C-alpha positions in Angstrom: -19.2 17.6 -34.3 -20.9 18.1 -30.9 -18.9 17.5 -27.8 -20.3 15.3 -25.0 -21.4 17.2 -21.9 -18.9 17.1 -19.1 -21.4 15.4 -16.8 -21.8 12.6 -19.3 -18.1 12.1 -19.6 -17.7 12.0 -15.8 -20.5 9.4 -15.6 -18.8 7.3 -18.3 -15.5 7.4 -16.4 -17.2 6.5 -13.1 -19.0 3.6 -14.8 -15.8 2.4 -16.3 -14.1 2.4 -12.9 -17.1 0.6 -11.4 -16.9 -2.2 -13.8 -13.1 -2.5 -13.7 -13.3 -5.1 -10.8 -15.6 -7.9 -9.8 -19.3 -7.1 -10.7 -21.6 -6.1 -7.9 -24.0 -8.8 -6.6 -27.6 -8.7 -7.6 -28.8 -10.5 -4.5 -27.9 -10.9 -0.8 -25.3 -13.6 -1.6 -24.4 -16.3 -4.2 -22.6 -19.2 -2.5 -20.6 -20.9 -5.2 -21.2 -24.4 -6.5 -19.2 -26.2 -9.1 -20.8 -27.4 -12.4 -18.2 -29.3 -14.4 -20.5 -29.3 -17.5 -20.6 -25.5 -17.9 -18.0 -22.8 -17.7 -19.0 -19.3 -16.7 -17.3 -16.0 -15.7 -17.4 -16.8 -12.0 -19.4 -19.5 -10.2 -23.0 -20.7 -10.2 -25.1 -19.9 -7.2 -26.2 -22.4 -4.6 -30.0 -22.4 -3.9 -30.3 -19.6 -1.3 -32.8 -21.7 0.6 -30.1 -24.4 1.1 -27.4 -21.9 2.3 -26.2 -22.2 5.9 -23.8 -20.3 8.1 -21.1 -22.8 7.3 -21.0 -21.5 3.7 -19.6 -18.2 5.1 -17.0 -19.8 7.4 -13.4 -20.6 6.4 -11.2 -22.5 8.9 -8.0 -22.7 6.8 -6.2 -19.9 8.7 -6.3 -21.8 12.1 -2.9 -23.5 11.6 0.5 -22.4 10.2 1.3 -23.3 6.6 4.2 -25.7 6.0 7.3 -23.6 5.2 9.6 -26.6 4.8 10.1 -25.9 1.1 12.7 -24.2 -1.2 11.1 -20.8 -0.7 10.6 -21.1 3.0 7.1 -19.7 2.8 3.5 -21.0 2.4 0.5 -19.1 1.1 -2.9 -20.4 2.2 -5.5 -18.7 0.0 -9.1 -18.1 0.9 -10.3 -17.4 -2.6 -13.7 -18.4 -4.0 -12.4 -21.9 -4.9 -11.6 -22.5 -1.2 -14.3 -20.3 0.3 -17.5 -20.5 -1.7 -19.3 -17.8 0.4 -17.1 -15.2 -1.3 -18.7 -15.6 -4.7 -19.8 -12.2 -6.2 -18.6 -10.3 -3.1 -15.4 -9.0 -4.7 -13.1 -9.9 -1.8 -10.7 -12.6 -0.7 -7.9 -13.2 1.8 -4.6 -15.2 2.2 -2.5 -16.3 5.1 1.3 -16.1 4.4 3.7 -18.0 6.7 7.4 -17.4 6.5 10.4 -19.4 7.9 13.4 -17.2 8.8 14.7 -15.9 5.5 11.5 -17.2 3.7 10.4 -15.5 0.6 7.1 -15.0 -1.1 8.7 -14.6 -4.6 8.0 -11.8 -7.1 4.4 -12.3 -8.4 1.4 -10.4 -9.6 -2.4 -10.6 -9.0 -3.9 -9.7 -12.4 -7.4 -9.1 -11.0 -6.9 -7.6 -7.6 -5.2 -5.1 -5.4 -3.6 -6.6 -2.2 -3.4 -5.0 1.2 -1.1 -6.8 3.7 -0.8 -6.6 7.5 2.1 -8.1 9.4 0.9 -10.2 12.4 4.4 -11.4 13.5 7.9 -10.8 12.5 9.8 -8.3 10.1 9.2 -8.3 6.4 11.0 -6.6 3.5 8.3 -5.9 1.0 8.1 -4.0 -2.3 6.6 -3.6 -5.7 7.8 -2.5 -9.1 6.0 0.1 -11.1 5.1 -0.3 -14.8 7.4 0.6 -17.8 5.6 3.9 -18.0 7.2 4.8 -14.6 10.6 3.3 -15.4 10.1 0.1 -13.4 10.8 1.9 -10.2 11.2 -0.3 -7.1 9.2 0.9 -4.1 10.3 -1.0 -1.0 9.8 -0.9 2.8 10.6 -2.8 5.9 7.4 -3.7 7.8 7.1 -4.6 11.5 4.3 -6.2 13.5 1.1 -4.2 12.9 2.3 -2.4 9.8 0.1 -2.4 6.7 1.2 -2.1 3.1 -0.7 -2.0 -0.2 0.3 -3.6 -3.6 -1.5 -2.0 -6.5 -3.4 -4.3 -8.9 -1.3 -6.1 -11.5 2.1 -4.9 -10.3 5.0 -7.3 -9.5 5.6 -7.5 -5.7 7.2 -9.7 -3.1 7.7 -10.2 0.7 10.9 -11.5 2.4 11.3 -12.4 6.0 14.5 -10.6 7.1 14.1 -11.5 10.8 15.6 -14.4 12.7 12.2 -15.8 13.7 9.2 -17.0 11.7 6.9 -14.3 10.4 3.2 -14.2 9.7 1.1 -11.9 7.5 -2.5 -11.7 6.3 -3.5 -10.2 3.0 -6.9 -9.0 1.7 -7.5 -8.7 -2.0 -10.1 -6.8 -4.0 -11.4 -9.8 -6.0 -13.0 -13.2 -5.1 -10.4 -14.7 -7.6 -7.5 -12.3 -7.9 -5.2 -14.9 -9.6 -1.5 -15.4 -9.0 1.3 -15.3 -11.6 4.7 -16.1 -10.1 7.2 -14.5 -12.4 10.0 -17.1 -12.3 7.6 -20.0 -12.6 5.7 -18.4 -15.5 8.9 -17.4 -17.5 11.1 -20.4 -16.9 8.7 -23.1 -15.9 5.9 -22.7 -18.4 4.6 -25.8 -20.2 5.5 -26.1 -23.0 8.6 -24.0 -22.4 9.0 -20.5 -23.9 11.4 -20.6 -26.8 15.1 -20.3 -25.8 15.5 -17.8 -28.7 12.9 -15.6 -27.1 14.4 -15.7 -23.6 18.0 -15.3 -24.6 17.1 -12.1 -26.5 14.7 -10.9 -23.8 17.2 -11.4 -20.9 20.4 -10.7 -23.0 22.1 -13.8 -21.6 23.8 -16.9 -23.1 21.7 -19.9 -24.1 23.3 -22.0 -21.3 21.9 -19.7 -18.7 18.4 -20.2 -20.1 18.8 -23.9 -20.4 19.9 -24.0 -16.7 17.0 -22.0 -15.5 14.4 -24.0 -17.5 15.8 -27.2 -16.1 15.1 -26.1 -12.5 12.1 -27.2 -10.5 10.1 -24.1 -9.9 8.3 -24.5 -6.6 4.8 -23.1 -6.2 4.2 -21.9 -2.6 0.5 -21.4 -3.1 
């Protein structure tokens, strides 16, 4: 059997990496519009002749998010659903406001890497590696102006450890990176995950699972 040339293998790997994230646009822009009759992988494009500068403007970061909730944090996303001009561009952002002690709880973005910059305050941040790397916790205290990156798909969190409110901004490598909050997904799914599954997975008594599933799992997004 003939082996593939090295150059062809390198090209195949490069192509696989290229297509691992959002596809590249085939035109200058594709401002998103909603069509409730059809579902596609992404969004339909607005007629380019009808596009205006307002399609590329997002005003949602002007004011602080409401942190008066059980988590003490509020995420304001600027994903394609909120910011149609992002469609096909492969990027998005989020503003994250924290009350003192506020937490952006452990979560993942299944379709995007996140890079976060602290604008105000002091945050304890971290992410957990995959099973292959023994679920190692990598954590750091960030101060104003510090930048930290969370690799795509890995569980991560941010906690305000300061005595004053904190503010951070995140950029993500997808127009729609998705969010899976771990506690909400495991204990607040609808319908609920079988108690038999969770008691065995977490090695705890059924009463613990019943208690956790009975809680109101707040979504700060």
